[in-house]
All heavy atoms as TSV, in Angstrom:
chain	resi	resn	atom	element	x	y	z
A	1	MET	N	N	-9.517	-39.199	7.929
A	1	MET	CA	C	-9.776	-37.815	7.623
A	1	MET	C	C	-8.554	-36.979	7.980
A	1	MET	O	O	-7.925	-37.186	9.007
A	1	MET	CB	C	-10.991	-37.330	8.426
A	1	MET	CG	C	-11.228	-35.844	8.354
A	1	MET	SD	S	-12.625	-35.281	9.356
A	1	MET	CE	C	-13.981	-35.844	8.356
A	2	LYS	N	N	-8.253	-36.056	7.090
A	2	LYS	CA	C	-7.182	-35.102	7.349
A	2	LYS	C	C	-7.732	-33.707	7.063
A	2	LYS	O	O	-8.452	-33.510	6.089
A	2	LYS	CB	C	-5.970	-35.386	6.475
A	2	LYS	CG	C	-4.813	-34.480	6.810
A	2	LYS	CD	C	-3.534	-34.924	6.184
A	2	LYS	CE	C	-2.460	-33.932	6.623
A	2	LYS	NZ	N	-1.158	-34.301	6.213
A	3	ILE	N	N	-7.376	-32.768	7.922
A	3	ILE	CA	C	-7.904	-31.414	7.821
A	3	ILE	C	C	-6.778	-30.435	7.529
A	3	ILE	O	O	-5.695	-30.542	8.092
A	3	ILE	CB	C	-8.577	-31.003	9.142
A	3	ILE	CG1	C	-9.619	-32.027	9.549
A	3	ILE	CG2	C	-9.193	-29.613	9.032
A	3	ILE	CD1	C	-10.008	-31.928	10.992
A	4	GLU	N	N	-7.075	-29.468	6.673
A	4	GLU	CA	C	-6.166	-28.360	6.412
A	4	GLU	C	C	-6.938	-27.069	6.629
A	4	GLU	O	O	-8.135	-27.004	6.344
A	4	GLU	CB	C	-5.672	-28.394	4.968
A	4	GLU	CG	C	-4.746	-29.535	4.646
A	4	GLU	CD	C	-4.280	-29.473	3.202
A	4	GLU	OE1	O	-3.837	-28.392	2.761
A	4	GLU	OE2	O	-4.382	-30.502	2.533
A	5	VAL	N	N	-6.253	-26.055	7.141
A	5	VAL	CA	C	-6.864	-24.744	7.277
A	5	VAL	C	C	-6.008	-23.714	6.548
A	5	VAL	O	O	-4.790	-23.812	6.516
A	5	VAL	CB	C	-7.060	-24.332	8.753
A	5	VAL	CG1	C	-8.043	-25.244	9.441
A	5	VAL	CG2	C	-5.760	-24.300	9.512
A	6	ASP	N	N	-6.674	-22.753	5.953
A	6	ASP	CA	C	-6.005	-21.660	5.258
A	6	ASP	C	C	-6.116	-20.427	6.144
A	6	ASP	O	O	-7.146	-19.736	6.149
A	6	ASP	CB	C	-6.658	-21.426	3.896
A	6	ASP	CG	C	-5.983	-20.341	3.094
A	6	ASP	OD1	O	-5.154	-19.587	3.659
A	6	ASP	OD2	O	-6.291	-20.228	1.896
A	7	LYS	N	N	-5.073	-20.164	6.909
A	7	LYS	CA	C	-5.095	-19.038	7.847
A	7	LYS	C	C	-5.189	-17.707	7.120
A	7	LYS	O	O	-5.705	-16.737	7.677
A	7	LYS	CB	C	-3.869	-19.087	8.754
A	7	LYS	CG	C	-3.916	-20.272	9.700
A	7	LYS	CD	C	-2.735	-20.287	10.628
A	7	LYS	CE	C	-2.834	-21.525	11.514
A	7	LYS	NZ	N	-1.863	-21.507	12.586
A	8	ASP	N	N	-4.705	-17.642	5.900
A	8	ASP	CA	C	-4.799	-16.399	5.127
A	8	ASP	C	C	-6.241	-16.107	4.710
A	8	ASP	O	O	-6.630	-14.947	4.583
A	8	ASP	CB	C	-3.908	-16.456	3.890
A	8	ASP	CG	C	-2.433	-16.462	4.248
A	8	ASP	OD1	O	-2.061	-15.875	5.286
A	8	ASP	OD2	O	-1.642	-17.067	3.497
A	9	ALA	N	N	-7.026	-17.151	4.505
A	9	ALA	CA	C	-8.421	-16.975	4.110
A	9	ALA	C	C	-9.345	-16.764	5.309
A	9	ALA	O	O	-10.413	-16.161	5.178
A	9	ALA	CB	C	-8.897	-18.191	3.315
A	10	CYS	N	N	-8.938	-17.230	6.470
A	10	CYS	CA	C	-9.766	-17.168	7.671
A	10	CYS	C	C	-10.132	-15.720	8.017
A	10	CYS	O	O	-9.272	-14.837	8.002
A	10	CYS	CB	C	-9.031	-17.808	8.840
A	10	CYS	SG	S	-9.944	-17.765	10.403
A	11	ILE	N	N	-11.408	-15.501	8.352
A	11	ILE	CA	C	-11.861	-14.163	8.742
A	11	ILE	C	C	-12.166	-14.080	10.240
A	11	ILE	O	O	-12.645	-13.059	10.719
A	11	ILE	CB	C	-13.088	-13.722	7.917
A	11	ILE	CG1	C	-14.257	-14.679	8.116
A	11	ILE	CG2	C	-12.707	-13.595	6.445
A	11	ILE	CD1	C	-15.564	-14.200	7.513
A	12	GLY	N	N	-11.919	-15.164	10.966
A	12	GLY	CA	C	-12.071	-15.152	12.413
A	12	GLY	C	C	-13.504	-15.167	12.914
A	12	GLY	O	O	-13.783	-14.669	14.003
A	13	SER	N	N	-14.410	-15.760	12.168
A	13	SER	CA	C	-15.820	-15.784	12.581
A	13	SER	C	C	-16.057	-16.684	13.795
A	13	SER	O	O	-17.007	-16.484	14.534
A	13	SER	CB	C	-16.720	-16.224	11.433
A	13	SER	OG	O	-16.592	-17.624	11.216
A	14	GLY	N	N	-15.214	-17.691	13.963
A	14	GLY	CA	C	-15.325	-18.584	15.114
A	14	GLY	C	C	-16.325	-19.708	14.959
A	14	GLY	O	O	-16.559	-20.462	15.906
A	15	GLN	N	N	-16.924	-19.854	13.801
A	15	GLN	CA	C	-17.905	-20.918	13.608
A	15	GLN	C	C	-17.293	-22.299	13.773
A	15	GLN	O	O	-17.932	-23.207	14.307
A	15	GLN	CB	C	-18.569	-20.788	12.232
A	15	GLN	CG	C	-19.410	-19.545	12.083
A	15	GLN	CD	C	-20.486	-19.454	13.145
A	15	GLN	OE1	O	-21.289	-20.366	13.317
A	15	GLN	NE2	N	-20.485	-18.362	13.870
A	16	CYS	N	N	-16.059	-22.461	13.343
A	16	CYS	CA	C	-15.399	-23.764	13.468
A	16	CYS	C	C	-15.203	-24.128	14.938
A	16	CYS	O	O	-15.452	-25.272	15.340
A	16	CYS	CB	C	-14.067	-23.766	12.729
A	16	CYS	SG	S	-12.900	-22.495	13.258
A	17	LEU	N	N	-14.800	-23.174	15.738
A	17	LEU	CA	C	-14.598	-23.411	17.160
A	17	LEU	C	C	-15.906	-23.765	17.846
A	17	LEU	O	O	-15.960	-24.665	18.695
A	17	LEU	CB	C	-13.976	-22.168	17.812
A	17	LEU	CG	C	-13.838	-22.169	19.327
A	17	LEU	CD1	C	-13.001	-23.340	19.801
A	17	LEU	CD2	C	-13.262	-20.861	19.802
A	18	LEU	N	N	-16.965	-23.084	17.487
A	18	LEU	CA	C	-18.275	-23.381	18.075
A	18	LEU	C	C	-18.787	-24.757	17.664
A	18	LEU	O	O	-19.449	-25.434	18.439
A	18	LEU	CB	C	-19.292	-22.313	17.668
A	18	LEU	CG	C	-19.036	-20.919	18.222
A	18	LEU	CD1	C	-19.995	-19.919	17.585
A	18	LEU	CD2	C	-19.166	-20.905	19.728
A	19	THR	N	N	-18.466	-25.160	16.439
A	19	THR	CA	C	-18.972	-26.418	15.897
A	19	THR	C	C	-18.123	-27.615	16.305
A	19	THR	O	O	-18.664	-28.684	16.595
A	19	THR	CB	C	-19.031	-26.336	14.359
A	19	THR	OG1	O	-19.795	-25.190	13.994
A	19	THR	CG2	C	-19.664	-27.582	13.761
A	20	ALA	N	N	-16.816	-27.469	16.332
A	20	ALA	CA	C	-15.908	-28.584	16.630
A	20	ALA	C	C	-14.776	-28.104	17.555
A	20	ALA	O	O	-13.627	-27.998	17.129
A	20	ALA	CB	C	-15.356	-29.170	15.338
A	21	PRO	N	N	-15.085	-27.823	18.816
A	21	PRO	CA	C	-14.078	-27.262	19.726
A	21	PRO	C	C	-12.929	-28.201	20.078
A	21	PRO	O	O	-11.899	-27.743	20.570
A	21	PRO	CB	C	-14.893	-26.901	20.966
A	21	PRO	CG	C	-16.085	-27.797	20.910
A	21	PRO	CD	C	-16.379	-27.984	19.451
A	22	GLU	N	N	-13.078	-29.474	19.819
A	22	GLU	CA	C	-11.993	-30.422	20.076
A	22	GLU	C	C	-10.952	-30.400	18.959
A	22	GLU	O	O	-9.844	-30.902	19.129
A	22	GLU	CB	C	-12.542	-31.844	20.223
A	22	GLU	CG	C	-13.519	-32.021	21.367
A	22	GLU	CD	C	-12.886	-31.744	22.718
A	22	GLU	OE1	O	-11.737	-32.162	22.929
A	22	GLU	OE2	O	-13.540	-31.091	23.552
A	23	VAL	N	N	-11.316	-29.794	17.837
A	23	VAL	CA	C	-10.458	-29.813	16.652
A	23	VAL	C	C	-9.930	-28.421	16.298
A	23	VAL	O	O	-8.821	-28.292	15.802
A	23	VAL	CB	C	-11.215	-30.423	15.452
A	23	VAL	CG1	C	-10.360	-30.442	14.202
A	23	VAL	CG2	C	-11.685	-31.834	15.795
A	24	PHE	N	N	-10.725	-27.387	16.568
A	24	PHE	CA	C	-10.364	-26.024	16.181
A	24	PHE	C	C	-10.307	-25.095	17.388
A	24	PHE	O	O	-11.044	-25.266	18.344
A	24	PHE	CB	C	-11.386	-25.451	15.185
A	24	PHE	CG	C	-11.525	-26.264	13.937
A	24	PHE	CD1	C	-12.594	-27.126	13.771
A	24	PHE	CD2	C	-10.600	-26.171	12.909
A	24	PHE	CE1	C	-12.740	-27.888	12.627
A	24	PHE	CE2	C	-10.735	-26.920	11.758
A	24	PHE	CZ	C	-11.802	-27.784	11.610
A	25	ASP	N	N	-9.447	-24.097	17.289
A	25	ASP	CA	C	-9.357	-23.027	18.275
A	25	ASP	C	C	-9.077	-21.746	17.504
A	25	ASP	O	O	-8.980	-21.772	16.271
A	25	ASP	CB	C	-8.242	-23.322	19.280
A	25	ASP	CG	C	-8.390	-22.543	20.577
A	25	ASP	OD1	O	-9.312	-21.713	20.688
A	25	ASP	OD2	O	-7.581	-22.761	21.484
A	26	GLN	N	N	-8.986	-20.625	18.225
A	26	GLN	CA	C	-8.661	-19.356	17.600
A	26	GLN	C	C	-7.517	-18.703	18.348
A	26	GLN	O	O	-7.425	-18.818	19.575
A	26	GLN	CB	C	-9.862	-18.405	17.641
A	26	GLN	CG	C	-10.973	-18.790	16.706
A	26	GLN	CD	C	-12.129	-17.818	16.821
A	26	GLN	OE1	O	-12.782	-17.768	17.844
A	26	GLN	NE2	N	-12.362	-17.049	15.765
A	27	ARG	N	N	-6.683	-17.986	17.602
A	27	ARG	CA	C	-5.604	-17.226	18.229
A	27	ARG	C	C	-6.213	-16.087	19.038
A	27	ARG	O	O	-7.196	-15.475	18.619
A	27	ARG	CB	C	-4.646	-16.664	17.173
A	27	ARG	CG	C	-3.951	-17.739	16.375
A	27	ARG	CD	C	-2.841	-17.237	15.493
A	27	ARG	NE	N	-3.230	-16.200	14.549
A	27	ARG	CZ	C	-2.730	-16.079	13.325
A	27	ARG	NH1	N	-1.818	-16.940	12.893
A	27	ARG	NH2	N	-3.114	-15.113	12.525
A	28	ASP	N	N	-5.620	-15.802	20.164
A	28	ASP	CA	C	-6.136	-14.753	21.039
A	28	ASP	C	C	-6.015	-13.358	20.430
A	28	ASP	O	O	-6.897	-12.525	20.604
A	28	ASP	CB	C	-5.414	-14.766	22.388
A	28	ASP	CG	C	-5.771	-15.976	23.232
A	28	ASP	OD1	O	-6.889	-16.516	23.069
A	28	ASP	OD2	O	-4.939	-16.381	24.056
A	29	ASP	N	N	-4.943	-13.112	19.714
A	29	ASP	CA	C	-4.686	-11.749	19.236
A	29	ASP	C	C	-5.519	-11.324	18.035
A	29	ASP	O	O	-5.858	-10.152	17.899
A	29	ASP	CB	C	-3.199	-11.541	18.950
A	29	ASP	CG	C	-2.648	-12.508	17.918
A	29	ASP	OD1	O	-3.213	-13.601	17.743
A	29	ASP	OD2	O	-1.634	-12.159	17.289
A	30	ASP	N	N	-5.887	-12.263	17.150
A	30	ASP	CA	C	-6.614	-11.874	15.946
A	30	ASP	C	C	-7.750	-12.820	15.556
A	30	ASP	O	O	-8.362	-12.641	14.512
A	30	ASP	CB	C	-5.648	-11.708	14.770
A	30	ASP	CG	C	-4.877	-12.977	14.452
A	30	ASP	OD1	O	-5.143	-14.029	15.068
A	30	ASP	OD2	O	-3.984	-12.917	13.585
A	31	ALA	N	N	-8.031	-13.812	16.378
A	31	ALA	CA	C	-9.148	-14.756	16.188
A	31	ALA	C	C	-8.993	-15.667	14.973
A	31	ALA	O	O	-9.937	-16.320	14.558
A	31	ALA	CB	C	-10.491	-14.025	16.124
A	32	ILE	N	N	-7.805	-15.754	14.390
A	32	ILE	CA	C	-7.569	-16.637	13.248
A	32	ILE	C	C	-7.543	-18.084	13.732
A	32	ILE	O	O	-7.063	-18.395	14.819
A	32	ILE	CB	C	-6.262	-16.262	12.521
A	32	ILE	CG1	C	-6.355	-14.838	11.963
A	32	ILE	CG2	C	-5.921	-17.257	11.406
A	32	ILE	CD1	C	-7.485	-14.608	10.980
A	33	VAL	N	N	-8.050	-18.966	12.913
A	33	VAL	CA	C	-8.179	-20.379	13.259
A	33	VAL	C	C	-6.836	-21.020	13.616
A	33	VAL	O	O	-5.808	-20.708	13.020
A	33	VAL	CB	C	-8.855	-21.161	12.111
A	33	VAL	CG1	C	-7.993	-21.189	10.862
A	33	VAL	CG2	C	-9.214	-22.578	12.531
A	34	GLU	N	N	-6.893	-21.890	14.589
A	34	GLU	CA	C	-5.770	-22.761	14.956
A	34	GLU	C	C	-6.296	-24.190	14.891
A	34	GLU	O	O	-7.352	-24.488	15.455
A	34	GLU	CB	C	-5.272	-22.460	16.369
A	34	GLU	CG	C	-4.530	-21.157	16.508
A	34	GLU	CD	C	-3.157	-21.174	15.858
A	34	GLU	OE1	O	-2.545	-22.247	15.736
A	34	GLU	OE2	O	-2.693	-20.098	15.475
A	35	LEU	N	N	-5.574	-25.042	14.220
A	35	LEU	CA	C	-5.957	-26.442	14.096
A	35	LEU	C	C	-5.334	-27.226	15.244
A	35	LEU	O	O	-4.118	-27.272	15.384
A	35	LEU	CB	C	-5.485	-26.983	12.744
A	35	LEU	CG	C	-5.899	-28.392	12.366
A	35	LEU	CD1	C	-7.415	-28.541	12.375
A	35	LEU	CD2	C	-5.345	-28.731	10.995
A	36	LEU	N	N	-6.173	-27.820	16.079
A	36	LEU	CA	C	-5.700	-28.584	17.232
A	36	LEU	C	C	-5.379	-30.022	16.878
A	36	LEU	O	O	-4.524	-30.642	17.503
A	36	LEU	CB	C	-6.750	-28.563	18.349
A	36	LEU	CG	C	-7.131	-27.195	18.896
A	36	LEU	CD1	C	-8.263	-27.349	19.913
A	36	LEU	CD2	C	-5.929	-26.505	19.501
A	37	ASP	N	N	-6.099	-30.567	15.892
A	37	ASP	CA	C	-5.925	-31.971	15.536
A	37	ASP	C	C	-6.181	-32.147	14.041
A	37	ASP	O	O	-7.328	-32.139	13.604
A	37	ASP	CB	C	-6.889	-32.838	16.350
A	37	ASP	CG	C	-6.608	-34.320	16.237
A	37	ASP	OD1	O	-5.790	-34.721	15.376
A	37	ASP	OD2	O	-7.198	-35.090	17.006
A	38	ALA	N	N	-5.119	-32.279	13.273
A	38	ALA	CA	C	-5.241	-32.406	11.813
A	38	ALA	C	C	-5.805	-33.751	11.375
A	38	ALA	O	O	-6.296	-33.882	10.262
A	38	ALA	CB	C	-3.891	-32.179	11.146
A	39	GLU	N	N	-5.733	-34.750	12.262
A	39	GLU	CA	C	-6.288	-36.072	11.968
A	39	GLU	C	C	-7.121	-36.515	13.169
A	39	GLU	O	O	-6.691	-37.360	13.947
A	39	GLU	CB	C	-5.167	-37.048	11.653
A	39	GLU	CG	C	-4.414	-36.669	10.386
A	39	GLU	CD	C	-3.353	-37.686	9.990
A	39	GLU	OE1	O	-3.503	-38.874	10.301
A	39	GLU	OE2	O	-2.363	-37.266	9.354
A	40	PRO	N	N	-8.313	-35.940	13.308
A	40	PRO	CA	C	-9.127	-36.205	14.489
A	40	PRO	C	C	-9.698	-37.620	14.513
A	40	PRO	O	O	-9.753	-38.297	13.480
A	40	PRO	CB	C	-10.256	-35.186	14.362
A	40	PRO	CG	C	-10.402	-34.983	12.893
A	40	PRO	CD	C	-8.994	-35.062	12.360
A	41	PRO	N	N	-10.147	-38.055	15.694
A	41	PRO	CA	C	-10.781	-39.363	15.788
A	41	PRO	C	C	-12.116	-39.368	15.041
A	41	PRO	O	O	-12.723	-38.309	14.824
A	41	PRO	CB	C	-10.983	-39.559	17.290
A	41	PRO	CG	C	-10.975	-38.192	17.866
A	41	PRO	CD	C	-10.090	-37.377	16.983
A	42	GLU	N	N	-12.547	-40.531	14.675
A	42	GLU	CA	C	-13.769	-40.682	13.895
A	42	GLU	C	C	-14.984	-40.047	14.573
A	42	GLU	O	O	-15.897	-39.564	13.907
A	42	GLU	CB	C	-14.029	-42.164	13.619
A	42	GLU	CG	C	-15.090	-42.408	12.586
A	42	GLU	CD	C	-15.169	-43.860	12.149
A	42	GLU	OE1	O	-14.187	-44.599	12.312
A	42	GLU	OE2	O	-16.238	-44.236	11.639
A	43	SER	N	N	-14.981	-40.018	15.875
A	43	SER	CA	C	-16.106	-39.423	16.609
A	43	SER	C	C	-16.271	-37.933	16.300
A	43	SER	O	O	-17.358	-37.372	16.473
A	43	SER	CB	C	-15.924	-39.628	18.112
A	43	SER	OG	O	-14.737	-38.989	18.562
A	44	GLU	N	N	-15.214	-37.287	15.824
A	44	GLU	CA	C	-15.257	-35.857	15.502
A	44	GLU	C	C	-15.614	-35.577	14.032
A	44	GLU	O	O	-15.833	-34.423	13.664
A	44	GLU	CB	C	-13.912	-35.199	15.826
A	44	GLU	CG	C	-13.589	-35.158	17.291
A	44	GLU	CD	C	-14.552	-34.304	18.096
A	44	GLU	OE1	O	-14.978	-33.236	17.599
A	44	GLU	OE2	O	-14.891	-34.714	19.220
A	45	TYR	N	N	-15.671	-36.596	13.206
A	45	TYR	CA	C	-15.902	-36.394	11.777
A	45	TYR	C	C	-17.160	-35.576	11.469
A	45	TYR	O	O	-17.098	-34.632	10.674
A	45	TYR	CB	C	-15.960	-37.723	11.029
A	45	TYR	CG	C	-14.654	-38.453	10.850
A	45	TYR	CD1	C	-13.488	-38.060	11.502
A	45	TYR	CD2	C	-14.581	-39.572	10.034
A	45	TYR	CE1	C	-12.298	-38.757	11.342
A	45	TYR	CE2	C	-13.403	-40.273	9.862
A	45	TYR	CZ	C	-12.265	-39.862	10.515
A	45	TYR	OH	O	-11.082	-40.553	10.348
A	46	PRO	N	N	-18.314	-35.900	12.059
A	46	PRO	CA	C	-19.513	-35.110	11.731
A	46	PRO	C	C	-19.359	-33.627	12.069
A	46	PRO	O	O	-19.739	-32.763	11.273
A	46	PRO	CB	C	-20.618	-35.762	12.566
A	46	PRO	CG	C	-20.141	-37.156	12.805
A	46	PRO	CD	C	-18.654	-37.035	12.930
A	47	ALA	N	N	-18.785	-33.324	13.225
A	47	ALA	CA	C	-18.598	-31.930	13.624
A	47	ALA	C	C	-17.613	-31.221	12.701
A	47	ALA	O	O	-17.817	-30.055	12.334
A	47	ALA	CB	C	-18.121	-31.857	15.072
A	48	VAL	N	N	-16.556	-31.908	12.306
A	48	VAL	CA	C	-15.574	-31.312	11.402
A	48	VAL	C	C	-16.196	-31.019	10.044
A	48	VAL	O	O	-15.992	-29.945	9.469
A	48	VAL	CB	C	-14.335	-32.220	11.252
A	48	VAL	CG1	C	-13.439	-31.752	10.121
A	48	VAL	CG2	C	-13.557	-32.285	12.557
A	49	ARG	N	N	-16.980	-31.940	9.538
A	49	ARG	CA	C	-17.651	-31.709	8.250
A	49	ARG	C	C	-18.588	-30.511	8.341
A	49	ARG	O	O	-18.650	-29.673	7.437
A	49	ARG	CB	C	-18.409	-32.954	7.813
A	49	ARG	CG	C	-17.505	-34.093	7.386
A	49	ARG	CD	C	-18.319	-35.303	6.919
A	49	ARG	NE	N	-17.463	-36.434	6.683
A	49	ARG	CZ	C	-17.473	-37.560	7.416
A	49	ARG	NH1	N	-18.308	-37.689	8.433
A	49	ARG	NH2	N	-16.642	-38.544	7.122
A	50	ASP	N	N	-19.329	-30.417	9.445
A	50	ASP	CA	C	-20.222	-29.275	9.655
A	50	ASP	C	C	-19.435	-27.975	9.739
A	50	ASP	O	O	-19.844	-26.951	9.191
A	50	ASP	CB	C	-21.049	-29.453	10.928
A	50	ASP	CG	C	-22.139	-30.501	10.791
A	50	ASP	OD1	O	-22.451	-30.907	9.645
A	50	ASP	OD2	O	-22.674	-30.916	11.837
A	51	ALA	N	N	-18.295	-27.998	10.428
A	51	ALA	CA	C	-17.462	-26.804	10.551
A	51	ALA	C	C	-16.951	-26.356	9.188
A	51	ALA	O	O	-16.957	-25.156	8.877
A	51	ALA	CB	C	-16.294	-27.070	11.495
A	52	ALA	N	N	-16.521	-27.299	8.369
A	52	ALA	CA	C	-16.028	-26.959	7.033
A	52	ALA	C	C	-17.139	-26.366	6.177
A	52	ALA	O	O	-16.934	-25.359	5.492
A	52	ALA	CB	C	-15.420	-28.187	6.363
A	53	ARG	N	N	-18.314	-26.966	6.235
A	53	ARG	CA	C	-19.453	-26.453	5.464
A	53	ARG	C	C	-19.880	-25.072	5.954
A	53	ARG	O	O	-20.320	-24.234	5.173
A	53	ARG	CB	C	-20.639	-27.414	5.539
A	53	ARG	CG	C	-20.549	-28.592	4.612
A	53	ARG	CD	C	-21.874	-29.355	4.545
A	53	ARG	NE	N	-22.246	-29.936	5.827
A	53	ARG	CZ	C	-21.926	-31.156	6.236
A	53	ARG	NH1	N	-21.228	-31.947	5.452
A	53	ARG	NH2	N	-22.312	-31.604	7.405
A	54	GLY	N	N	-19.768	-24.844	7.259
A	54	GLY	CA	C	-20.228	-23.592	7.845
A	54	GLY	C	C	-19.219	-22.469	7.845
A	54	GLY	O	O	-19.548	-21.344	8.235
A	55	CYS	N	N	-18.013	-22.738	7.403
A	55	CYS	CA	C	-16.976	-21.699	7.401
A	55	CYS	C	C	-17.310	-20.659	6.334
A	55	CYS	O	O	-17.306	-20.977	5.140
A	55	CYS	CB	C	-15.602	-22.310	7.135
A	55	CYS	SG	S	-14.288	-21.074	7.066
A	56	PRO	N	N	-17.579	-19.413	6.732
A	56	PRO	CA	C	-17.956	-18.402	5.740
A	56	PRO	C	C	-16.834	-18.020	4.777
A	56	PRO	O	O	-17.097	-17.509	3.694
A	56	PRO	CB	C	-18.374	-17.205	6.596
A	56	PRO	CG	C	-17.720	-17.393	7.904
A	56	PRO	CD	C	-17.585	-18.885	8.089
A	57	ALA	N	N	-15.602	-18.319	5.156
A	57	ALA	CA	C	-14.462	-17.986	4.308
A	57	ALA	C	C	-13.976	-19.175	3.480
A	57	ALA	O	O	-13.087	-19.033	2.652
A	57	ALA	CB	C	-13.317	-17.447	5.154
A	58	GLY	N	N	-14.530	-20.358	3.737
A	58	GLY	CA	C	-14.063	-21.545	3.025
A	58	GLY	C	C	-12.628	-21.890	3.367
A	58	GLY	O	O	-11.887	-22.409	2.536
A	59	ALA	N	N	-12.229	-21.602	4.605
A	59	ALA	CA	C	-10.838	-21.763	5.016
A	59	ALA	C	C	-10.497	-23.168	5.501
A	59	ALA	O	O	-9.345	-23.441	5.818
A	59	ALA	CB	C	-10.503	-20.752	6.103
A	60	ILE	N	N	-11.483	-24.055	5.556
A	60	ILE	CA	C	-11.268	-25.411	6.061
A	60	ILE	C	C	-11.442	-26.406	4.916
A	60	ILE	O	O	-12.477	-26.401	4.239
A	60	ILE	CB	C	-12.250	-25.750	7.189
A	60	ILE	CG1	C	-12.094	-24.761	8.330
A	60	ILE	CG2	C	-12.048	-27.191	7.663
A	60	ILE	CD1	C	-13.198	-24.854	9.377
A	61	THR	N	N	-10.435	-27.242	4.726
A	61	THR	CA	C	-10.520	-28.308	3.719
A	61	THR	C	C	-10.445	-29.647	4.434
A	61	THR	O	O	-9.566	-29.864	5.269
A	61	THR	CB	C	-9.360	-28.210	2.716
A	61	THR	OG1	O	-9.398	-26.919	2.096
A	61	THR	CG2	C	-9.454	-29.289	1.651
A	62	VAL	N	N	-11.389	-30.522	4.101
A	62	VAL	CA	C	-11.435	-31.859	4.685
A	62	VAL	C	C	-11.101	-32.859	3.601
A	62	VAL	O	O	-11.732	-32.883	2.544
A	62	VAL	CB	C	-12.833	-32.168	5.274
A	62	VAL	CG1	C	-12.902	-33.594	5.773
A	62	VAL	CG2	C	-13.184	-31.172	6.371
A	63	HIS	N	N	-10.089	-33.668	3.874
A	63	HIS	CA	C	-9.698	-34.751	2.966
A	63	HIS	C	C	-10.168	-36.056	3.587
A	63	HIS	O	O	-9.700	-36.430	4.669
A	63	HIS	CB	C	-8.181	-34.790	2.758
A	63	HIS	CG	C	-7.622	-33.515	2.219
A	63	HIS	ND1	N	-7.664	-33.199	0.887
A	63	HIS	CD2	C	-7.016	-32.477	2.835
A	63	HIS	CE1	C	-7.102	-32.027	0.697
A	63	HIS	NE2	N	-6.703	-31.559	1.873
A	64	GLU	N	N	-11.090	-36.712	2.937
A	64	GLU	CA	C	-11.592	-37.994	3.425
A	64	GLU	C	C	-10.585	-39.085	3.056
A	64	GLU	O	O	-10.029	-39.073	1.974
A	64	GLU	CB	C	-12.952	-38.310	2.809
A	64	GLU	CG	C	-14.003	-37.264	3.087
A	64	GLU	CD	C	-14.567	-37.284	4.496
A	64	GLU	OE1	O	-14.333	-38.255	5.248
A	64	GLU	OE2	O	-15.266	-36.319	4.854
A	65	ASN	N	N	-10.375	-40.022	3.955
A	65	ASN	CA	C	-9.447	-41.130	3.695
A	65	ASN	C	C	-10.080	-42.165	2.797
A	65	ASN	O	O	-11.196	-42.379	2.707
A	65	ASN	CB	C	-9.008	-41.780	4.997
A	65	ASN	CG	C	-8.157	-40.824	5.809
A	65	ASN	OD1	O	-7.723	-39.791	5.337
A	65	ASN	ND2	N	-7.946	-41.170	7.045
């Protein structure tokens, strides 16, 4: 799995951080998504998929291997 985030599309809702905190974070100044791990371990796959589905801005893209 490989993850991409579109910081321009991100609205800073924080759903990704709440859903997959090992993979996503937010910038302190504007709450825009920060990707901590673009190729997370398999144990994080379900949370990452949920985060992508739950992103209200559609700013997370998941590429399955």
